[in-house]
N, C-alpha and C positions, 0 to 999 in steps of 0.2 A: 275809136279812135285807139290806132297804135303808134307808139313813141318811142322813137332810136336817140335813147339818152349819150351825147359826145361830147369828149374833154382828155384833157392833157393826161397824158401817159407817161411818151418817153422824158425823160429828166427828172422824174418823181421817184420818191421810194416805192415800193412796192406797199406798206401799211397807207401807203396817204394816195394814192390813187385808187386801193378799192374805197377807201373811206368816205372821198370823194364822191364815184359812180354810186355806192350804195346809199349815202347820203341823201344824193340827191334822189337819186329812183323812191329813199320812205318818203324824203318830201314831198316832190308832185304828184308822185300816188295820194297822200293822205287828202291834197288839194284837188287833183286832176279826177285820180280814178283812170280807166281804162288802162290797156295791156299795153307793156314795156317789153324791151329790146333792150337789155344790157350787155353792150362788148364784151367783160368780162367774163359774160355765160354764153360766149360762143363759142363752139370747139373748131380750131382754123381746120380746114379743106386738108382730108386724107390723115388729118392727127400731124400732119407736119408743122414742127413750133418752126416754123419762121416769118417775118414779117410778112409777104406775098400773101402766103396762104392762110395770113389771121384776115388783111388786107381782104381779100377777095369774100373769105367766109361774111366777114363784115360786109362791105356792103350788100353781097343778096341780098341780110337782111331788112337792112336798111331803103333798099328796095320797096318791101314788104309795109315800109309803116306809111305813115299822114302826118307823122309832126316828129319835129327833132327838139331836142332839150338840149343847150347848150350849158 
């Protein structure tokens, strides 16, 4: 089982969305186990820190997953 963690980033303070994603990862990992893909840990393609390059890298990782946690 490989799960992609999905959630709101835009419109939130950095500390808030980081807390949300890592707390979700900890809770669900403790309950279900398995392997996790956290978008906060994915580097953008070519290291270019623009939305499109982050999304391309995220979608590439999402295609490898069997589950999505929202």
